[in-house]
C-alpha positions as CSV (number, residue, x, y, z in Angstrom):
1,M,12.5,-110.0,-115.7
2,S,10.9,-107.7,-113.3
3,I,7.4,-106.3,-113.4
4,Y,9.3,-102.7,-113.9
5,E,11.0,-103.9,-116.7
6,E,8.2,-105.5,-118.5
7,R,6.2,-102.1,-117.8
8,I,9.1,-100.2,-119.3
9,I,9.4,-102.9,-122.8
10,E,5.6,-102.1,-123.0
11,E,5.4,-98.0,-122.9
12,I,8.5,-98.7,-125.3
13,Q,6.0,-100.5,-127.7
14,N,3.7,-98.2,-127.3
15,R,5.3,-95.4,-127.9
16,A,6.7,-97.0,-131.0
17,D,3.2,-97.6,-132.4
18,R,2.0,-94.5,-131.5
19,G,5.5,-93.1,-133.4
20,L,4.6,-95.3,-136.5
21,N,0.8,-94.3,-136.5
22,K,1.3,-90.3,-136.0
23,Y,4.7,-89.8,-138.3
24,G,4.8,-93.1,-140.7
25,V,8.0,-93.8,-140.1
26,T,9.8,-96.3,-137.4
27,M,13.5,-95.1,-135.5
28,E,15.0,-97.4,-138.4
29,R,14.3,-94.1,-140.9
30,E,16.9,-92.7,-143.0
31,D,15.9,-89.1,-143.6
32,L,17.3,-87.9,-140.9
33,T,20.8,-86.6,-140.2
34,V,23.5,-87.2,-137.4
35,A,22.4,-83.4,-136.7
36,D,18.6,-84.1,-136.9
37,W,19.0,-87.3,-134.2
38,L,21.3,-84.7,-132.2
39,Q,18.4,-81.6,-132.5
40,H,15.2,-84.3,-131.6
41,A,17.5,-85.6,-128.3
42,K,18.5,-81.9,-127.4
43,E,15.1,-81.0,-127.7
44,E,13.7,-84.2,-125.6
45,A,16.1,-83.5,-122.9
46,L,15.1,-80.3,-122.5
47,D,11.8,-81.3,-121.6
48,L,12.7,-83.7,-119.1
49,S,14.2,-80.7,-117.9
50,V,11.0,-79.2,-117.4
51,Y,9.3,-81.9,-115.8
52,L,11.8,-82.3,-113.4
53,E,11.8,-78.5,-112.2
54,R,8.4,-79.0,-111.6
55,L,8.5,-82.6,-110.1
56,I,11.4,-80.6,-107.6
57,H,8.9,-77.8,-107.2
58,S,6.8,-80.3,-106.4
59,A,8.7,-82.4,-103.6
60,Q,9.7,-78.8,-101.8
61,Q,5.9,-78.4,-101.6
62,I,5.4,-81.2,-100.0
63,L,8.4,-80.9,-97.2
64,E,7.0,-77.6,-96.3
65,I,3.2,-78.5,-95.6
66,K,5.3,-82.2,-93.8
67,E,7.3,-79.4,-91.5
68,S,3.9,-77.9,-90.7
69,V,2.9,-81.6,-88.6
70,P,4.2,-80.3,-85.3
71,L,2.1,-77.1,-85.2
72,L,-0.8,-78.8,-86.6
73,T,-0.6,-81.7,-83.9
74,A,-0.2,-78.5,-81.0
75,C,-2.6,-77.4,-81.8
76,A,-5.4,-80.4,-81.7
77,D,-3.5,-80.7,-78.2
78,H,-5.0,-77.3,-77.6
79,F,-8.4,-78.3,-78.7
80,D,-8.3,-81.3,-76.7
81,G,-8.0,-78.9,-73.8
82,L,-11.2,-76.7,-74.3
83,S,-14.7,-78.7,-73.9
84,T,-16.1,-77.1,-77.6
85,G,-13.0,-77.9,-79.2
86,A,-12.9,-81.8,-79.3
87,S,-14.3,-82.0,-83.4
88,A,-11.9,-79.6,-84.2
89,A,-9.0,-81.2,-82.6
90,D,-9.9,-84.6,-84.0
91,Q,-9.7,-83.3,-87.3
92,L,-6.6,-81.1,-86.7
93,R,-4.5,-84.6,-85.1
94,A,-5.9,-86.6,-88.8
95,L,-5.1,-84.0,-90.9
96,A,-2.0,-84.0,-89.7
97,E,-1.5,-88.0,-90.0
98,L,-2.4,-87.4,-93.2
99,I,0.3,-85.4,-94.1
100,D,3.1,-86.6,-92.0
101,E,2.2,-90.0,-94.0
102,I,2.9,-88.1,-97.5
């Protein structure tokens, strides 16, 4: 088994423990109908869709920022040609490199 599967198993165990502590029951509870279980699953899926939408938005922002790397590099090259702009050029180049690594 890989470390990733071990992490998931550990997370499942931790969630089961938290659920038992919070609700006083396990997933073997018998007080919910099939419809209740489906409703809970639907609500969890809706939460997941919100998390995914948020991550999609973040990924789009990262891609937009990465698109600025050539402009930052060009600005740094421009500042290199100015006697007073060496520090600014170095900072822009460092910023472009950091963004490009994302």
